[in-house]
C-alpha positions in Angstrom: 52.9 62.1 9.5 52.2 59.7 6.8 54.7 58.7 4.1 54.7 60.5 0.8 51.7 60.5 -1.6 52.1 60.4 -5.3 48.9 61.7 -6.7 48.0 60.6 -10.3 45.3 61.9 -12.7 43.8 58.4 -12.9 43.9 57.9 -9.1 46.1 56.5 -6.5 45.9 53.0 -7.9 48.2 54.2 -10.7 50.6 56.1 -8.4 54.1 54.8 -7.7 54.4 56.0 -4.1 52.4 56.0 -0.9 49.0 54.4 -1.3 47.6 55.1 2.2 47.4 53.0 5.3 46.9 49.3 4.9 43.3 49.3 6.0 42.2 52.0 3.5 41.0 50.4 0.3 40.7 52.2 -3.0 36.9 52.6 -3.6 35.4 51.0 -6.6 32.9 53.9 -6.5 34.0 57.1 -4.7 30.3 58.0 -4.1 29.6 54.8 -2.0 28.9 55.3 1.7 30.4 52.8 4.1 27.3 52.0 6.2 28.8 51.4 9.6 30.4 54.9 9.6 27.2 56.8 9.1 24.0 57.4 11.0 21.2 55.2 9.9 19.1 57.7 7.9 22.0 59.1 5.9 21.9 58.2 2.2 22.6 59.8 -1.2 19.6 61.4 -2.9 18.8 61.2 -6.6 21.2 64.1 -7.4 24.0 62.6 -5.4 23.8 64.9 -2.4 23.7 63.4 1.1 20.4 63.4 2.9 19.9 62.9 6.6 16.5 62.5 8.3 15.0 63.4 4.9 16.9 66.7 4.6 19.4 67.5 1.9 22.8 68.7 3.1 22.8 71.5 0.5 19.6 72.8 2.2 21.3 72.3 5.6 24.3 74.3 4.5 22.1 77.1 3.1 20.0 77.3 6.3 22.7 76.8 9.0 26.0 77.5 7.3 29.2 75.4 7.6 30.9 74.0 9.4 28.1 72.4 11.4 27.6 69.3 13.5 24.6 67.5 12.1 22.8 65.0 14.4 20.5 62.3 13.3 18.0 62.4 16.2 16.4 59.1 15.3 19.8 57.4 15.2 20.9 58.7 18.5 17.6 57.8 20.2 17.8 54.3 18.7 21.3 53.7 19.9 20.4 54.9 23.4 17.4 52.6 23.5 19.4 49.7 22.1 21.9 49.9 25.0 19.2 50.1 27.6 17.3 47.2 26.2 20.4 45.0 25.6 21.9 45.4 29.1 18.6 45.2 30.9 17.8 41.9 29.1 21.3 40.4 29.5 21.4 41.1 33.3 17.7 40.4 34.0 18.3 36.9 35.5 21.5 38.0 37.3 20.5 41.1 39.2 17.1 42.2 37.8 18.6 44.2 34.9 21.2 46.8 34.5 21.4 50.6 34.7 22.9 52.3 31.6 24.3 55.8 32.2 24.9 58.1 29.3 28.5 59.5 29.6 27.8 63.2 29.1 31.4 64.1 28.5 31.1 62.7 25.0 28.6 65.4 24.1 26.0 67.1 26.2 23.3 69.7 25.7 19.9 70.0 27.1 18.1 68.4 24.2 20.5 65.3 24.2 20.1 65.0 28.0 16.3 64.9 27.5 16.5 62.4 24.6 18.7 59.9 26.4 16.5 60.2 29.6 13.4 59.6 27.5 15.0 56.5 26.1 15.6 55.1 29.6 19.2 56.1 30.2 20.6 57.7 33.4 23.1 60.5 33.1 26.7 60.7 34.1 28.3 64.1 34.6 31.9 65.0 35.7 31.8 68.7 36.2 29.5 71.4 37.6 28.8 72.5 34.1 27.6 69.1 32.9 25.6 68.8 36.1 24.0 72.2 35.3 23.0 71.0 31.8 21.4 67.8 33.2 19.4 69.8 35.8 18.3 72.4 33.3 17.1 69.6 31.0 14.9 68.3 33.8 16.7 65.0 34.3 15.7 63.4 37.6 18.7 64.1 39.9 18.3 60.7 41.4 19.2 59.3 38.0 22.4 61.3 37.7 25.9 60.7 38.9 28.8 63.1 39.5 32.3 62.0 38.6 35.6 63.8 38.4 39.1 63.4 39.8 39.2 67.0 41.3 35.7 68.0 42.2 35.4 71.3 44.0 33.5 71.5 47.3 31.0 73.7 45.4 30.4 71.0 42.8 29.9 68.4 45.4 27.6 70.6 47.4 25.5 71.4 44.3 25.2 67.7 43.5 24.2 66.7 47.0 21.8 69.5 47.4 20.1 68.5 44.1 19.9 64.9 45.3 22.1 63.1 42.7 22.0 59.3 42.9 25.7 58.9 43.3 29.0 60.7 43.8 31.9 58.7 42.5 34.8 59.2 45.0 38.1 59.4 43.1 40.7 59.7 45.9 41.3 59.1 49.6 41.3 62.9 50.5 38.0 63.2 48.7 36.2 60.8 51.1 36.4 63.3 53.9 35.7 66.3 51.8 32.4 64.7 50.5 31.5 63.6 54.0 32.1 67.1 55.3 29.9 68.7 52.7 27.2 66.1 53.4 27.4 66.9 57.1 27.0 70.6 56.4 23.9 69.9 54.3 22.5 67.4 56.7 22.2 64.7 54.1 23.7 61.2 53.7 25.6 61.1 50.5 25.4 58.0 48.2 28.9 57.3 47.0 30.9 54.8 44.9 34.6 54.3 45.1 36.4 54.4 41.8 39.0 51.7 41.7 42.1 51.6 39.5 42.2 47.9 38.7 45.5 47.8 36.8 44.1 46.9 33.4 46.0 48.1 30.3 43.3 48.8 27.8 44.3 48.4 24.2 43.7 52.0 23.2 45.6 55.3 23.0 47.5 56.1 26.3 45.6 59.3 26.7 42.2 57.5 27.0 43.4 54.4 28.9 42.2 55.0 32.4 42.7 51.9 34.6 46.5 51.3 34.5 48.4 52.4 37.6 50.3 55.5 36.3 47.5 57.9 35.7 45.3 60.4 37.6 42.0 58.5 38.1 40.8 56.4 40.9 42.4 54.6 44.0 44.8 51.8 43.4 43.8 48.2 44.0 47.3 46.9 43.8 48.7 49.2 46.5 45.8 48.7 48.9 44.6 52.3 48.6 41.2 51.1 47.3 40.7 49.0 50.4 41.7 52.0 52.6 39.2 54.2 50.7 36.4 51.7 51.3 37.2 51.6 55.0 37.3 55.4 55.1 33.9 55.7 53.5 32.4 53.1 55.9 33.9 55.1 58.8 31.9 58.2 57.9 28.2 57.9 58.8 27.5 60.8 56.4 28.3 58.5 53.5 26.3 55.6 52.1 28.7 53.3 50.2 26.7 52.0 47.2 29.5 50.1 45.5 32.6 50.0 43.5 33.3 51.6 40.2 35.9 50.9 37.4 36.6 52.4 34.0 39.3 50.9 31.9 39.5 53.3 29.0 37.8 54.3 25.7 37.5 53.1 22.2 37.5 49.4 23.3 36.4 46.7 20.9 36.2 43.5 23.0 35.3 42.3 26.5 38.7 40.9 27.5 39.7 44.0 29.4 36.3 44.1 31.2 36.8 40.4 32.1 40.0 41.2 34.0 38.6 44.3 35.6 35.4 42.6 36.7 37.3 39.7 38.3 39.4 42.2 40.3 36.5 44.4 41.2 34.4 41.5 42.3 37.2 40.2 44.5 37.4 43.5 46.3 33.5 43.5 46.5 33.7 40.1 48.2 36.5 41.2 50.5 34.4 44.1 51.7 31.5 41.8 52.4 33.6 39.4 54.3 35.8 41.8 56.3 33.2 44.6 57.0 30.0 42.6 56.9 28.6 45.0 54.3 26.9 43.8 51.1 27.4 46.5 48.5 24.3 46.7 46.3 25.9 48.1 43.1 28.9 47.8 40.8 29.8 50.0 37.8 32.0 48.6 35.1 32.3 51.9 33.2 32.0 52.4 29.5 34.5 53.1 26.7 32.7 50.9 24.2 34.2 51.6 20.7 32.6 52.9 17.5 33.6 52.7 13.8 35.4 55.8 12.6 36.9 54.1 9.5 36.7 50.6 7.9 39.5 49.4 10.3 37.2 49.5 13.3 34.9 46.6 14.2 32.8 47.5 17.2 30.6 45.1 19.0 26.9 45.8 19.1 25.1 46.4 22.4 23.6 42.9 22.5 26.9 41.2 22.1 28.6 43.5 24.5 25.9 43.1 27.1 25.9 39.3 26.7 29.7 39.1 27.0 29.8 41.3 30.1 27.0 39.3 31.7 28.9 36.1 31.2 32.0 37.8 32.8 30.1 39.1 35.8 28.3 35.8 36.4 31.6 33.9 36.4 33.4 36.4 38.6 30.7 36.5 41.2 30.3 32.7 41.2 34.1 32.4 41.7 33.9 34.6 44.8 30.7 33.1 46.1 28.8 36.4 46.2 25.5 37.5 44.7 25.6 39.6 41.6 25.1 43.3 42.6 23.1 45.7 40.4 25.4 46.4 37.5 25.7 49.7 35.7 27.7 50.7 32.6 28.4 54.1 31.0 28.4 54.3 27.2 28.9 57.7 25.6 30.8 57.6 22.4 29.0 54.5 21.1 25.6 56.3 21.6 26.3 59.8 20.2 29.4 59.3 18.1 27.9 57.6 15.0 24.8 59.7 15.1 26.6 62.9 13.9 28.7 64.1 11.0 30.4 67.4 10.5 29.5 69.3 7.3 32.2 71.5 5.8 32.7 73.6 2.7 35.9 73.0 0.8 38.1 75.9 0.0 41.7 75.6 -1.3 42.8 72.3 -2.9 46.4 71.8 -3.9 49.0 69.2 -4.7 52.1 69.8 -2.6 55.5 68.7 -3.9 57.4 66.4 -1.6 61.1 65.7 -1.2 61.0 62.5 -3.1 59.4 64.1 -6.1 55.9 62.9 -5.3 52.9 65.1 -4.4 50.2 65.1 -1.7 46.6 66.3 -2.4 45.4 68.7 0.3 41.7 69.7 0.7 41.2 72.6 3.0 37.9 73.1 4.7 36.3 75.9 6.6 36.8 74.3 10.0 39.6 72.2 11.4 41.2 71.5 14.8 38.9 74.0 16.5 35.9 71.8 15.8 37.7 68.4 15.8 41.0 68.3 17.7 41.0 64.5 18.0 43.2 63.9 15.0 45.9 66.2 16.4 45.4 65.1 20.0 45.1 61.3 19.6 46.2 60.7 16.0 42.5 59.7 15.5 41.5 58.4 12.1 38.4 59.6 10.3 36.7 59.1 6.9 35.2 61.8 4.6 33.1 62.1 1.5 32.0 64.6 -1.1 28.6 65.5 0.2 26.9 68.0 -2.2 26.9 66.0 -5.4 27.9 62.8 -7.2 31.2 62.6 -8.9 32.5 60.5 -11.8 36.1 61.6 -11.3 38.6 59.0 -10.2 39.6 58.7 -6.5 42.7 60.5 -5.3 44.3 59.9 -2.0 43.8 63.1 -0.1 44.3 64.8 3.3 41.5 67.0 4.7 42.9 69.9 6.6 41.6 72.9 8.4 42.1 76.7 8.3 44.1 77.1 11.5 47.7 78.2 11.9 49.1 74.8 12.7 50.7 72.2 10.6 49.0 69.6 12.7 45.6 71.0 11.8 44.4 67.8 10.1 40.8 66.6 10.1 41.2 63.4 8.0 44.7 62.1 7.5 44.1 59.8 4.6 41.0 59.4 2.5 40.1 58.7 -1.2 38.2 61.7 -2.5 37.2 62.5 -6.1 39.8 64.2 -8.1 37.4 67.0 -9.1 36.5 68.0 -5.5 37.1 71.7 -5.3 36.2 75.1 -4.0 32.5 75.4 -2.8 31.9 71.6 -2.6 30.5 70.3 0.6 32.5 67.6 2.5 31.1 65.5 5.3 33.1 63.7 8.0 31.1 61.0 9.8 31.5 59.9 13.4 32.0 63.3 14.9 29.3 63.2 17.6 31.6 62.2 20.4 34.2 64.6 21.9 34.4 66.9 18.9 32.0 69.6 20.1 33.0 68.8 23.7 36.6 69.5 23.0 36.0 72.4 20.5 37.9 75.6 21.0 38.0 79.2 19.6 41.5 78.8 18.4 42.5 81.6 16.0 39.2 83.3 17.2 37.1 81.0 15.0 33.6 80.7 16.5 32.4 77.2 17.3 29.9 75.6 14.9 26.3 74.9 15.7 24.8 71.6 16.5 21.8 70.9 14.2 19.4 68.1 14.8 17.6 66.5 11.9 14.5 64.3 12.0 11.4 63.6 9.9 12.3 66.1 7.1 13.0 69.1 9.4 16.1 70.5 11.1 16.5 72.6 14.3 19.4 74.1 16.1 20.3 72.5 19.4 23.3 74.6 20.1 23.6 77.8 18.1 26.7 78.9 16.2 29.0 81.2 18.1 29.5 84.7 16.5 32.2 87.2 16.6 30.0 89.2 18.9 30.2 86.3 21.3 34.0 86.3 21.1 34.2 90.0 21.7 31.7 90.0 24.5 34.2 88.0 26.6 36.9 90.5 26.0 36.5 93.1 28.7 39.8 95.0 28.0 
């Protein structure tokens, strides 16, 4: 928890106590939107209310209720297209371009699966449910991948029967299980081997995925990766397409990818020398970061792609091998900034602290059931008064939810106008990734809808759950 806050009628600049984290500046104008945090069509209208895709949030709240995830369709499509173009251009002279998979775990529904496919992305899934969404959306199975550290035989069978383009093998035992399913179906399964390359990504430990002590992949350091490759090559039912690595999430530079690529290319070259097999593909994963607050400085797709192309070129030249077809898997960086969550404020109060100071709490009609990332990862978010303009001074506040947990915090620290109160709309940007995907029905609160906005109109992509939905599952 943060240190004590001393709220002051004239704003936190005049308080004696805690002034918020070092990266959080007191705004000169509490109505100003920090552009990198918001989807590109979001702006304030003449009356001060936020607009997205030409639609006023007051209208959105009246039509769809709150809380609601609001997606800027044009923004999401542009980000998807930007990644495809940037990586294809950067790798054009190395390997004829690159394949960009959308990491469906960030957020997936049929409409988003169609959008990213229409913008040239392939689709990465990691469960039977995500695979089902992609198939229902009409995505070409050959342009889909199945991940997962504990795939069931049924999931593997469904993927192979549908004709997915790759199954990413995550462990030695899985090699034979996938091969056995392929033999039963009479198909040759295209597989990649996920390699744990031993890179400590500079991110939260829960979302760092390439260090040794975690559940994903086969270890390069222990020789398990080499044994997995040999096991795949020993099964004629399997077609080894290449090696896969993913070093983590919310990463802001290419340094980790440089180490991972060198190690992965070294194994790629070893396979070619020792087995006489030239693997045609290599996947460097995703995890590209996005801006949740002003402390985050993500790289754009063009800079990321150029940096990773330099890394791959150097690594392959160092090993004396041709550059295989490269693929990457952005998710958060595509969908995250495209969406904000719209809430209605309820109770606001200043709570006395032990040192005599106070903390301003703004409670909203959602919380950890629609955004558990703050509780789970200590994630930082921003927020703004969305339904009007305010001339009140900024007060350092904490946005909290309605659930029966002290850790039910949506935004830990933010400057909000002192007059924000009951019935005002509050918007939290950057909630497109992992918020709906991780949403729950905690305290029997139905999950919010996902509402897409474009060209002055809104439509529901995923409807709001109702109490009838909750009760329908209760067969007692």
